[in-house]
C-alpha positions, -999 to 999 in steps of 0.1 A, spaced: 114 -429 -233 90 -458 -238 68 -457 -265 41 -479 -276 57 -499 -307 20 -508 -322 -4 -485 -341 -34 -503 -326 -46 -478 -301 -38 -446 -325 -66 -421 -333 -59 -410 -365 -61 -417 -404 -35 -440 -416 -19 -440 -453 -13 -472 -476 17 -479 -460 5 -478 -423 16 -443 -413 -7 -423 -391 -16 -385 -391 -41 -369 -373 -76 -362 -386 -67 -326 -396 -36 -336 -415 -13 -314 -397 6 -339 -375 26 -373 -385 16 -393 -356 31 -425 -361 53 -446 -384 49 -484 -382 84 -495 -364 87 -522 -394 87 -494 -421 118 -499 -446 138 -473 -469 126 -438 -481 102 -418 -459 86 -386 -475 65 -364 -451 36 -347 -474 29 -309 -472 8 -299 -448 21 -314 -421 35 -287 -391 41 -313 -364 61 -346 -360 46 -359 -325 67 -376 -295 83 -407 -307 61 -406 -342 96 -425 -356 105 -442 -320 127 -474 -334 121 -475 -368 154 -491 -379 148 -495 -412 142 -461 -422 174 -448 -443 158 -413 -457 135 -389 -444 121 -359 -465 106 -333 -447 84 -306 -459 85 -268 -458 55 -264 -434 73 -282 -408 72 -262 -374 80 -289 -345 99 -318 -343 89 -334 -308 101 -352 -282 120 -386 -288 106 -383 -326 134 -401 -343 149 -423 -316 165 -450 -323 164 -447 -362 197 -462 -368 198 -467 -402 190 -428 -409 225 -412 -422 215 -378 -434 184 -354 -428 177 -320 -446 158 -295 -418 134 -272 -433 138 -235 -431 103 -233 -414 112 -255 -387 110 -235 -350 113 -263 -319 133 -296 -318 121 -315 -288 142 -335 -260 161 -364 -275 147 -357 -310 174 -379 -329 188 -396 -298 208 -429 -310 202 -421 -348 237 -440 -350 243 -436 -388 241 -399 -388 271 -381 -392 265 -342 -399 236 -325 -393 232 -285 -401 202 -267 -379 183 -242 -396 179 -201 -389 145 -207 -379 150 -228 -350 143 -210 -318 147 -234 -292 158 -271 -287 153 -296 -259 178 -311 -240 201 -342 -249 188 -338 -288 217 -357 -303 224 -384 -276 241 -415 -290 247 -403 -321 278 -424 -322 285 -412 -360 280 -378 -354 313 -358 -365 299 -321 -377 269 -299 -363 265 -267 -377 243 -243 -357 222 -208 -367 229 -173 -352 192 -180 -341 201 -202 -311 203 -186 -282 213 -217 -256 239 -241 -259 247 -269 -233 272 -297 -235 245 -321 -230 231 -317 -268 261 -341 -277 263 -371 -246 279 -400 -261 287 -386 -295 324 -398 -294 336 -389 -330 323 -356 -330 349 -329 -339 335 -295 -352 304 -276 -337 303 -248 -363 285 -220 -351 271 -192 -375 291 -159 -372 260 -139 -366 250 -155 -333 255 -134 -306 258 -151 -274 283 -179 -289 312 -186 -317 332 -215 -328 370 -217 -334 382 -249 -350 348 -265 -339 350 -256 -304 325 -234 -287 330 -205 -267 311 -170 -254 308 -147 -281 336 -124 -266 360 -154 -260 360 -154 -225 342 -191 -217 352 -222 -234 318 -237 -238 325 -269 -254 353 -289 -269 345 -318 -288 359 -352 -283 374 -354 -312 390 -318 -308 406 -327 -280 433 -355 -283 465 -361 -260 474 -324 -250 450 -293 -250 460 -262 -238 433 -237 -228 435 -207 -250 444 -174 -246 415 -152 -235 396 -179 -216 388 -170 -180 360 -196 -175 356 -235 -186 315 -243 -181 301 -271 -168 306 -304 -190 330 -283 -209 353 -317 -222 328 -341 -216 335 -377 -228 369 -367 -242 382 -401 -238 413 -395 -256 425 -364 -237 455 -369 -216 471 -338 -203 451 -302 -202 473 -271 -196 457 -242 -174 473 -208 -181 472 -181 -153 439 -162 -166 415 -190 -159 394 -175 -127 367 -202 -127 362 -243 -137 326 -251 -140 313 -286 -126 318 -323 -143 341 -304 -164 363 -335 -173 333 -360 -165 337 -389 -190 380 -381 -198 386 -414 -186 422 -414 -198 429 -377 -185 463 -383 -165 477 -350 -158 471 -314 -153 498 -287 -162 489 -257 -139 510 -226 -153 525 -201 -124 503 -174 -110 473 -194 -112 443 -194 -91 443 -234 -94 472 -255 -80 483 -290 -88 491 -313 -55 503 -346 -61 486 -347 -95 451 -336 -79 437 -302 -93 425 -276 -65 414 -243 -66 435 -219 -42 404 -212 -20 400 -248 -9 380 -263 -34 390 -300 -49 382 -299 -85 393 -330 -102 417 -360 -99 426 -371 -131 407 -404 -140 441 -424 -148 456 -412 -115 483 -439 -110 487 -436 -72 463 -461 -51 466 -441 -17 449 -406 -18 452 -380 9 431 -348 1 454 -320 9 447 -304 44 423 -269 41 402 -282 15 367 -273 26 344 -286 -5 348 -313 -34 338 -308 -68 307 -332 -80 324 -362 -99 360 -353 -84 371 -389 -83 347 -403 -108 362 -434 -129 397 -429 -105 399 -471 -109 436 -474 -95 426 -460 -60 424 -482 -31 421 -455 -1 415 -423 4 416 -399 36 396 -373 37 407 -339 62 382 -326 89 379 -295 71 351 -314 49 316 -316 60 300 -325 24 307 -350 0 288 -341 -35 269 -361 -59 291 -389 -78 320 -380 -57 337 -413 -58 315 -430 -84 330 -459 -107 363 -463 -81 358 -495 -90 391 -504 -67 384 -485 -37 386 -505 -11 388 -480 24 381 -445 28 383 -424 60 359 -401 65 360 -368 89 340 -369 119 330 -332 108 309 -349 80 272 -340 77 258 -352 42 268 -374 12 255 -367 -20 238 -390 -46 255 -418 -63 283 -409 -40 299 -445 -37 282 -461 -65 296 -489 -84 327 -488 -56 327 -527 -63 359 -530 -44 342 -513 -12 339 -538 18 330 -515 50 328 -478 55 320 -463 90 298 -435 87 304 -405 110 272 -398 139 264 -367 128 258 -377 91 220 -359 86 211 -370 48 227 -398 26 214 -394 -13 199 -418 -36 219 -443 -53 248 -439 -26 258 -474 -25 243 -487 -58 263 -517 -70 290 -518 -42 284 -554 -48 311 -561 -21 297 -540 7 292 -567 37 276 -545 64 268 -511 76 255 -492 102 231 -458 97 239 -431 122 206 -422 142 207 -389 128 191 -399 94 155 -405 90 151 -413 54 167 -441 32 165 -426 -5 158 -447 -34 180 -474 -44 205 -467 -16 219 -502 -14 205 -515 -46 225 -543 -62 247 -545 -32 248 -583 -37 273 -590 -9 250 -575 20 242 -591 47 236 -570 77 223 -536 77 216 -512 109 189 -486 105 181 -466 135 143 -462 151 141 -427 137 136 -437 102 104 -431 90 109 -438 50 123 -464 31 125 -453 -7 118 -471 -35 144 -502 -46 167 -492 -12 172 -529 -11 167 -545 -43 184 -569 -54 204 -578 -22 203 -614 -23 226 -619 9 204 -597 31 184 -627 50 172 -606 76 169 -570 88 149 -555 117 128 -526 107 130 -494 129 99 -487 150 91 -454 139 89 -465 102 56 -453 83 66 -458 46 80 -485 25 81 -478 -8 78 -496 -39 103 -525 -47 121 -514 -13 131 -554 -7 123 -568 -40 148 -598 -51 159 -597 -21 172 -627 2 150 -623 34 133 -652 47 111 -632 70 99 -598 82 83 -579 107 65 -546 100 64 -523 129 30 -511 142 37 -475 131 41 -486 93 13 -469 75 19 -478 38 38 -502 19 42 -496 -16 37 -521 -47 64 -550 -52 79 -536 -24 85 -572 -11 82 -590 -50 104 -620 -60 117 -629 -25 122 -669 -31 133 -674 1 105 -648 22 82 -673 43 71 -655 80 55 -618 72 39 -602 105 20 -573 99 -3 -547 121 -39 -555 114 -48 -516 104 -23 -520 73 -39 -528 44 -18 -546 15 -26 -544 -24 -20 -578 -39 11 -570 -59 28 -561 -27 45 -596 -25 44 -604 -59 61 -640 -70 72 -644 -30 54 -677 -32 67 -693 3 47 -662 23 26 -671 53 11 -638 66 2 -633 101 -17 -601 113 -12 -588 148 -41 -574 165 
């Protein structure tokens, strides 16, 4: 979130310290970013506005009134010196990222009055070790605690109906679902407790000290991204009579789904087992030792983030049956130099090859008509790209920061070039097709080598399309 750090344009009443309140005295609007020390919010305030204390790094303590009902989105974002906070029993709503990046906050208790919490309220609170949640809380998601590496205990009031906690770990109230295991509760080896049949999405998110996990036979289902961010996970122990198997160290379900390859997988060459029909999102995320992967013909789709951050991956054999590639599927595969896409590929997700800094060339199959945003963003070695004629749209930042890309032939059916599509690229000349109807802002901005531009006469351009591309000479074709 971006918040205007100044208070010049705020409509309200300022007190002697420059803190702004609404004219009716019910809302705290903005605290000056340079504010230091303790802040006492007066009685009668019922709401703290979005971003009200955004970036107030010098605030160490905040006293909240008993009249407070709502804390807005990002209200305390970046209050890095705030070490403790007592939330009043009147509080009902906590907004998205309300306490994000409060890096000194170590413990917090939510009162029984809280009815709703927005996404990622404690994101980046990297000193937070204990959270106490009330019986009134009806929703829980692991994303509440993204980037909270020291979190050890999430305690839930015994009267809560949907959830319970045991040793700081969150379960469904009947114990059948493991909902969230804090990073500091999963150190070394971890065995799923008896009675658990479902492991929820992102249940072990960011458990960087987890090395081995044991799956007993009563597990029926494993959610998506369960082991995301478990960078030191090395092995799975799967007991007999299980719905999951471990083949060459990789976890599969018995119905043909590849669940997860451990991030610390030691082998460099991976051959996905025959009969695999689907791959879970992020299944190989962060597997930095793998250099070569072979995918069987039974796989038709690659999910989002499938090979994200596989920084040593050099070769991948894709099956001819492949139809779709998800978002960020190969993002940050910085060793990948080439890849052959099957002819029947129908879609390539956004950011698919973002940050593939060794990728030299690629041919897009003729079945693709949209190049989604940031597909080749930061492909700094890319010199040659072949786009089929039926591509009608090039999305935002598709070829941004591709300094080695000096030439490209745009498809004859191209209608739309989105904002920033070629910004900071190495293009020396560009021919805009006759069918092109729109070029977005900064599409060819900061292209220091761009000199020759040919456009159809019907095309109207805004002044910022070639911003800071100072060498250009534009020719309009009739």
